[in-house]
N, C-alpha and C positions, 0 to 999 in steps of 0.2 A: 313252758313246756315246748318241746320240739314239735314242729309241724311234720308229721310222719308221712303225709301223702306223697310228697316228692321222693322221699326215700323208698317208699313202697313201690312207686312207679319205676324207679331206677332198678331196684333189685328184682322186680318181676321179669326183667329181660334175661335173668340168669336161668338157664334151663339145664346146664350141665356143670357139675362141680359145685363147690361151695365157697371157694376162696374169696370171691368178691363180697359175699354175704358175711363171712367171718371178719373181713377187714372193716366192713360197715359197722358191725357190732362193736368191734374194738374202738372205732372212732366215736361211736355214741357213748360207750362206757367211759372213755377218756374225757369226754366233754361234759359229762353229767355226774352228779353225785350218785352214790349207791341207791339212795331212795328214789331219785328221779329215774335212774336206769331201770329200777324195778317197776315203776309206774309205766314207763315206755314199753317194757317187755310185756306187762299185763295187757296193755292195749293192743300190741302186735299179736298176741296169742288169740285175740278175737277175730283176726283177719281171715277172710275166706281164702287168701292166697298162701300157699304152702311156703313160699319164699319169705313172707313176712313172719310166719310162725317159726321158720328156721332161724331167722334173725333174732327173734325173741329167745329161742332156745340157746343160741350162742351167748346172748347177753346174760341170761340167767346163769349159765355155767361160769361166766367170767366174774359174776358178783356173788355166787353161792357161798364162797368161803367167808364173806362178810355179812351175808343176809340169810338167816334161817328161812325166811319167807320165800326167797328165791330158790333155795334148795328144796323146800317143800313143793313148790310149783313144778320143779323138774320131776319130782317123784310122782305127783298126782296128775297134773294136767298134761305135761309133755309126754310122759310115758304112754299115754293112751291115744296120742295123735298119730 
């Protein structure tokens, strides 16, 4: 599993815009399986930092076409954040 703490610390510096977070999400999805990406996104959704939850949202969107669970999380968890 990917150590998320350095990633969270890096993206926490993003206060305007979302491009760096989207690029980080793409890198994580490219480097992991759909299943692992889903696990990472689930963990990130629990973060108190909105940037980490945004990263999770991008990841879920990127894998939603291959993962019904990711799509369901977008509908249920993300839509209420």
